C-alpha positions in Angstrom: 77.4 87.5 152.7 78.2 88.9 149.2 80.1 87.0 146.6 82.9 89.0 145.3 85.2 87.5 142.6 88.7 86.3 143.6 91.1 86.4 140.6 94.5 84.9 141.4 97.4 83.1 139.7 98.7 80.1 141.5 102.3 79.0 141.0 104.3 76.0 142.3 107.9 76.1 143.3 110.4 74.4 145.6 111.0 75.3 149.2 114.4 77.1 148.4 112.8 79.0 145.7 110.8 81.1 148.0 113.6 82.7 149.4 115.0 83.5 146.1 111.6 85.0 145.1 111.5 87.1 148.3 114.7 88.9 147.0 113.5 89.4 143.5 113.5 93.1 142.4 110.0 92.9 140.9 108.7 91.9 144.3 110.2 94.7 146.3 107.9 97.3 147.9 108.3 100.3 150.1 105.5 99.0 152.5 106.5 96.4 155.2 105.9 92.8 154.4 103.4 91.1 156.4 103.8 87.6 157.9 101.1 85.4 159.3 100.7 81.9 160.5 97.4 80.6 158.9 95.8 77.4 160.1 92.9 76.4 158.0 90.5 73.6 158.7 88.4 72.2 155.8 84.9 70.9 156.5 82.5 68.7 154.6 79.7 66.2 155.2 80.4 62.6 155.8 79.6 61.9 152.1 81.5 64.9 150.8 78.4 66.7 149.6 80.0 70.1 149.4 82.9 68.8 147.3 80.5 67.1 145.0 78.7 70.3 144.4 82.1 72.2 143.7 82.2 74.0 146.9 84.8 74.1 149.7 84.1 75.4 153.3 87.0 76.4 155.6 87.5 78.1 158.8 91.0 79.9 159.1 92.6 81.1 162.1 94.9 84.1 161.8 96.3 85.0 165.2 93.3 85.3 167.5 90.8 86.0 164.8 88.8 83.3 162.7 87.4 83.7 159.2 84.9 81.5 157.6 85.2 81.1 153.7 83.1 79.3 151.1 84.6 79.0 147.6 83.3 77.7 144.4 85.5 75.5 142.3 87.6 77.3 139.9 87.3 76.8 136.2 90.6 75.8 134.4 94.0 75.7 136.0 96.6 78.3 137.2 94.3 81.4 137.1 91.6 80.9 139.6 88.6 83.2 139.0 85.7 82.0 141.4 83.0 83.1 143.7 84.0 83.6 147.3 81.9 84.2 150.4 83.9 85.2 153.4 83.1 86.6 156.9 84.4 86.6 160.6 83.4 83.9 163.1 84.0 83.4 166.7 85.7 80.0 166.8 87.1 77.2 164.7 83.8 75.5 164.1 81.6 76.6 161.2 78.9 79.1 161.9 75.7 77.9 160.1 74.0 81.2 160.5 76.9 83.0 158.6 76.3 80.6 155.6 72.8 81.8 155.0 73.9 83.8 151.8 75.8 81.0 150.3 74.7 77.9 148.3 75.7 75.8 151.3 72.3 75.7 153.2 70.4 74.4 150.3 73.0 71.6 149.8 72.8 70.6 153.5 69.0 70.6 153.5 68.9 68.1 150.5 71.4 65.4 152.1 70.8 62.5 154.4 73.6 63.5 157.0 74.3 67.3 156.8 76.8 67.1 159.8 79.8 69.3 159.0 83.0 67.5 160.1 86.8 68.5 159.7 88.5 66.7 156.7 91.9 68.1 156.6 93.9 71.1 157.6 96.6 73.4 156.2 99.3 75.1 158.2 100.9 77.8 156.2 103.4 80.7 157.0 102.3 83.4 154.6 104.4 86.4 153.6 102.2 89.0 151.9 103.3 92.1 149.8 101.4 94.6 147.8 103.0 95.6 144.5 102.4 97.7 141.4 103.2 95.8 138.1 102.2 97.2 134.8 98.8 98.9 135.2 97.8 96.6 138.1 98.0 96.4 141.8 98.8 92.7 142.8 98.9 91.1 146.3 101.9 88.6 146.4 101.7 85.7 148.8 104.7 83.6 149.6 103.3 80.3 151.1 105.3 77.7 152.9 103.7 75.0 154.9 102.0 71.7 154.8 98.6 69.9 154.3 97.8 67.6 157.3 95.3 64.6 156.8 94.7 61.4 158.6 96.4 59.8 155.6 99.7 61.7 156.1 101.1 65.2 155.3 102.5 66.8 152.3 104.5 70.0 151.9 103.3 73.2 150.3 105.4 75.7 148.6 103.4 78.3 146.5 103.5 81.7 145.1 100.1 83.3 144.7 99.5 86.5 142.7 96.1 87.9 143.5 94.7 90.7 141.3 93.5 93.6 143.4 93.1 96.0 140.4 93.9 95.9 136.9 94.4 93.2 134.2 94.9 89.4 134.5 97.6 89.9 131.8 99.8 91.6 134.2 99.7 88.6 136.5 100.9 86.2 133.6 103.6 88.8 132.5 104.8 89.1 136.0 104.9 85.3 136.4 106.9 84.8 133.2 109.4 87.4 134.5 109.8 85.7 137.8 110.1 82.3 136.0 113.3 83.3 134.3 114.9 83.4 137.9 113.0 80.7 139.7 111.6 77.4 138.2 107.9 78.2 138.6 105.2 76.0 137.2 101.6 76.8 136.6 99.5 75.8 139.7 97.7 72.4 139.0 95.5 72.5 142.0 94.2 74.7 144.9 95.2 73.8 148.4 91.9 72.2 149.0 91.9 70.2 145.9 95.3 68.9 146.9 94.1 68.1 150.3 91.0 66.0 149.1 93.3 64.2 146.7 95.6 63.4 149.6 92.7 62.0 151.6 91.2 59.8 148.7 94.9 58.6 147.7 94.9 60.1 144.2 97.4 62.9 144.7 100.2 60.9 142.9 98.1 58.7 140.7 97.7 59.4 137.0 94.2 60.7 136.0 92.1 60.4 133.0 90.4 63.4 131.3 87.1 64.4 133.1 84.0 65.4 131.4 83.8 68.8 129.8 80.7 70.7 131.0 79.4 73.3 128.4 76.4 75.4 128.9 73.6 75.3 126.5 73.8 79.1 125.9 77.7 79.1 125.4 79.3 80.6 122.5 82.0 78.7 120.5 84.5 81.0 122.0 83.5 80.2 125.6 83.3 76.5 124.7 86.8 76.6 123.3 88.2 78.2 126.5 86.4 75.7 128.7 87.7 72.8 126.7 91.3 74.0 126.5 91.5 74.8 130.2 90.2 71.2 130.8 93.0 69.8 128.6 95.6 72.1 130.4 94.5 70.9 133.8 94.5 67.3 132.7 98.1 68.0 131.5 99.4 69.6 134.6 98.0 66.9 136.9 99.7 64.1 135.1 102.9 66.2 134.6 103.2 66.4 138.4 102.5 62.6 138.8 105.2 61.8 136.1 107.8 64.2 137.6 107.4 62.6 141.0 106.8 58.9 140.1 107.9 58.2 136.6 104.7 56.3 136.2 104.1 55.0 132.7 100.4 55.9 132.9 101.3 59.4 134.0 103.3 59.9 130.7 100.6 58.3 128.7 98.0 60.6 130.2 100.2 63.6 129.8 100.4 62.7 126.0 96.7 62.3 125.9 96.2 65.7 127.3 98.5 67.1 124.7 96.7 65.4 121.9 93.4 66.6 123.1 94.7 70.2 123.4 96.2 70.1 119.9 93.1 68.7 118.6 91.0 71.5 120.3 93.2 74.1 118.6 92.5 72.3 115.2 88.8 71.9 115.7 88.4 75.5 116.7 90.5 76.9 113.8 87.5 79.0 112.6 87.3 80.7 116.1 91.1 81.3 116.2 91.7 82.2 112.6 92.6 85.9 113.3 95.1 85.1 116.1 98.4 83.8 114.8 99.4 82.8 118.2 97.1 79.7 118.0 99.1 78.0 115.2 102.3 79.0 116.8 101.4 77.4 120.1 100.2 74.3 118.6 103.5 73.8 116.8 105.5 74.6 119.9 103.6 72.0 121.7 104.3 69.4 119.0 108.0 70.4 118.9 108.8 70.6 122.5 107.2 67.3 123.4 108.6 65.2 120.5 110.8 63.1 123.0 107.5 61.9 124.8 106.5 59.7 121.7 109.7 57.4 121.8 109.1 56.9 125.5 105.5 55.9 125.0 106.4 53.6 122.2 108.9 51.8 124.3 106.3 51.4 127.1 103.8 49.9 124.7 106.4 47.5 123.4 107.7 46.5 126.8 104.2 46.1 128.3 102.4 44.4 125.3 104.4 43.4 122.5 107.5 41.9 124.3 105.5 39.9 126.8 103.5 38.2 124.0 106.7 37.2 122.3 108.2 35.8 125.4 105.1 33.7 126.0 105.3 32.5 122.5 109.1 31.9 122.4 110.3 31.6 126.1 113.5 29.7 125.3 114.6 32.0 122.4 118.2 32.9 122.8 118.7 36.7 122.9 115.2 37.5 124.1 116.5 38.3 127.7 119.2 40.6 126.2 116.6 42.3 124.0 114.5 43.0 127.0 117.3 44.4 128.9 118.4 46.7 126.2 114.9 47.9 125.7 114.5 48.7 129.4 117.7 50.7 129.2 116.5 52.5 126.2 113.2 53.3 128.1 115.3 54.7 130.9 117.1 57.0 128.7 113.7 57.9 127.0 112.2 58.8 130.3 115.4 61.0 131.2 114.8 62.9 128.0 111.0 63.3 128.7 111.9 64.5 132.3 114.5 66.8 131.0 111.9 68.4 128.7 109.5 68.8 131.8 112.3 70.4 134.0 113.2 72.9 131.3 112.3 76.5 131.5 111.3 76.3 127.9 108.4 73.8 129.0 107.4 75.8 132.0 107.4 79.0 130.0 105.3 77.3 127.2 102.7 76.1 129.7 102.4 79.6 131.1 102.1 81.1 127.6 99.3 78.7 126.9 97.3 79.6 130.1 98.0 83.4 129.5 96.7 83.0 125.8 93.6 81.3 126.9 92.8 84.2 129.3 94.1 87.2 127.5 94.9 86.4 123.9 93.8 88.4 120.9 91.3 85.8 120.0 89.3 86.9 123.0 89.8 90.7 122.4 88.8 91.1 118.8 85.5 92.7 117.9 83.3 91.3 115.2 84.3 87.7 115.4 81.2 85.9 114.1 82.7 82.4 114.5 83.8 83.0 118.1 80.5 84.4 119.1 78.1 82.1 117.3 76.2 79.4 119.3 78.5 76.5 120.5 75.9 73.9 119.5 75.7 75.2 115.9 79.6 75.4 115.8 79.8 71.9 117.1 77.5 70.5 114.4 79.5 72.1 111.6 82.9 70.9 113.1 81.7 67.3 113.7 80.1 67.1 110.2 83.5 68.2 108.7 85.4 65.7 110.8 83.0 62.8 110.0 83.4 63.6 106.2 87.2 63.6 106.4 87.2 60.1 107.9 84.7 58.8 105.3 86.7 60.2 102.5 90.3 59.2 103.7 89.2 55.8 104.9 87.9 54.5 101.7 89.4 51.1 100.9 91.1 51.3 104.4 92.5 47.7 104.1 94.4 48.7 100.9 96.0 52.0 102.3 99.6 52.2 103.1 100.7 52.8 106.7 101.0 56.6 106.3 97.6 56.9 104.8 96.2 54.8 107.6 98.0 56.8 110.1 96.2 60.0 108.8 92.7 58.1 109.2 93.7 57.4 112.8 94.6 61.0 113.5 91.3 62.0 112.0 89.5 59.4 114.1 91.1 60.8 117.2 90.1 64.4 116.3 86.5 63.2 115.9 86.6 61.2 119.2 87.9 64.2 121.1 85.2 66.3 119.5 82.5 64.0 120.4 83.7 64.1 124.0 84.3 67.8 124.1 80.8 68.6 122.9 78.8 65.8 124.6 77.3 67.9 127.2 75.5 70.0 124.5 73.6 66.9 123.7 72.4 65.7 126.9 68.8 64.7 126.4 67.9 61.0 126.5 67.8 60.4 122.8 71.0 62.3 122.0 72.8 60.6 124.9 71.9 57.2 123.6 72.9 58.1 120.0 76.1 59.6 121.5 76.9 56.4 123.2 76.5 54.4 120.1 78.5 56.7 118.1 81.5 56.8 120.4 81.3 52.9 120.7 81.7 52.5 116.9 84.3 55.2 116.7 86.3 53.5 119.6 86.2 50.2 117.7 87.8 51.8 114.7 90.4 53.5 116.9 91.3 50.2 118.6 92.0 48.5 115.3 93.9 51.4 113.9 95.9 51.7 117.1 96.9 48.0 117.0 98.0 48.5 113.3 100.0 51.6 114.3 101.6 49.7 117.3 102.8 47.2 114.7 104.4 49.9 112.7 106.1 51.7 115.7 107.5 48.4 116.9 109.9 48.5 113.9 111.0 52.0 115.0 111.5 50.8 118.5 113.7 47.9 117.5 115.5 50.2 115.1 116.4 52.6 117.7 118.6 49.8 119.4 120.3 49.0 116.1 121.3 52.5 114.9 122.4 54.2 118.0 126.2 54.9 117.6 126.8 55.3 121.3 125.4 52.0 122.2 127.3 48.7 122.7 127.2 46.3 119.6 124.0 44.2 119.4 124.9 40.4 119.6 123.6 38.3 116.6 121.1 36.3 118.7 119.6 39.6 119.9 119.1 40.8 116.4 117.6 37.4 115.5 115.2 37.7 118.5 114.3 41.3 117.5 113.5 40.1 113.9 111.4 37.3 115.3 109.5 39.6 117.6 108.8 42.1 114.6 107.7 39.2 112.4 105.4 37.6 115.0 104.0 41.2 115.8 102.7 41.6 112.3 101.4 38.0 111.9 97.8 39.1 112.3 98.1 42.3 110.3 95.7 41.1 107.5 93.1 40.3 110.1 93.5 43.8 111.7 93.2 45.5 108.3 90.0 43.7 107.5 88.6 44.4 110.9 89.5 48.1 110.7 87.8 48.4 107.3 84.7 46.7 108.7 84.8 49.1 111.8 85.2 52.1 109.4 81.9 51.0 107.4 80.1 50.3 110.8 81.0 54.0 111.9 79.5 55.4 108.8 76.4 53.5 109.4 75.8 54.9 112.8 73.6 58.0 112.9 75.5 61.3 113.9 74.3 62.2 117.5 74.4 66.0 116.7 72.0 65.8 113.9 
C-alpha cells in the first residue's frame, strides 16, 4: 500500500456544540451531508510494540465494508500531518498480507510475541461534508461517539478539518472563524492516543514534558518547530487535565509548558527575528496567563511552607485560621485560572500559536540564514550565550538582591530548557555522559535559587490576604501566625545563599556537553 499524507486539524468541543456547528454558515454545502456509523477496533501486540514504534493499526467497519489502516504518530498537536496506509479487508481481524507495504511486518518479526490483539474500540457517528474555504477544499467531519475499553468508556466530541486540496492556513482560518461561535479547543490527542491513555490510566493525569527528538540533519528552523510543537502538546494535555480535575500538578505542568514555550521563543530569536508575530505571541502568552502564577504560589505555600510551620508550631493560635484563609484564596485563584482557560481569548491564542508554527512568516521567508543553518551549529551558539549570561549575572550570587537573583534563576531555566531541547543532537556516549553531568549541576543551582524564590513569594502570598479589600478583616492572632511563618521560612536564607553561590561555581566548572 502507498503512504499518502493525511493533513487534518483536530478540534475538541462539547456535545451540544456539534449541533451548533452543523448550522454554521461556513459549513453549509450544496451537496448532501453523509452520515455513517463507524466502529473502529485498534490492535497491538501484548507488549504494545506498535505503539512503542509510533504506529497504530485499526480495522474500521463502515456499514458492511471493512477498512484496515496503519498510521504513523503525528508530530505536534492539533494539525496532524502523518503517513497513512489504508486498504480494504474482508473482516474485522487484521489482514497481515495487506500490511506488507507498511512498517508493521518488520516490527512484528523483531518481537517475542507478534500476536495482534484488540486493545480498545471507538464507536462514532460521523457526519461528513465537503466545503470550499479560501483557496482550499476541506472535508469537514462532525464526530460524536465514545471510546470503549476494558477500563471504562469516555465520550468523544470532535470536529475534524481535513485538507483535500490547498493550504493548511485555510484550516486554521476556518477554525478561528468557527471558534467565534462555538468554544473550540485545539485537539490535544488523536482518538487512538486518547484510547491508549484510557487503557493505561493516564488520560486525566498530569504529564511531564517528554523528550524532544531532533534529527542530526535538522535545520534550526525545523528544530524550533519540533520543540515548540512539543511544548504546545505538553500544554494542551495538562490544560485538559486541570480543566477536568483542578489537580495542582496539572496547573504546575501547564505553567512549565508555558515557560518552556516562552524560553524556546527567546532562544530562537535569531531564527524568528524577521517575524514580528514571534515577540507578540510571547508577550500575549505572558499577559493572558498572569493569573496562573498566584495560584501556583499558593500551591507551594500550602503544600510545603505551611506544613513545615505547623510541624514547628502546632499549637500556635491563628495557624488554623491562616490555613483556612489561604485555602479559600487558592480556590479563588483556581477559579481565576479556570476562567482564563475557559475564555475565547485563551482558546484563540492557542490556535494562533499552532497556526503560526505551521504557516507563519518565519517559515515562508526566503534567504533566512539563521533559520536554515544546521541545528547543531545553532545550538552551540545559543547554549554558549546562555552559559555566559549565567556566569556574568551570577557573580557574587550570595550578595545579589532578590531581583538580581531572580534574573539569574530565569537564565538558569532558559539554559536548562535549552539543554533539554537540544539533548538529542548530542547522543553519542561521551556527549550523553557530559550532558548528564551538566544538567545535574544546573539542576543543583536551580534547586537553591528556587528555594530562595519560594521564600520571596511567600511574602506576596501572605500579603494577598492582608491587602484584599473585599475579604473579611484578618484577626490579630492570624496576622501574628503569618508573621511567624514568614520569619521561620527565611531562617535558612543565608545557608541557601551560600549553597547557591557554590552551585553557581560548580556549574561553571562543568565542561559544556556541546563543545
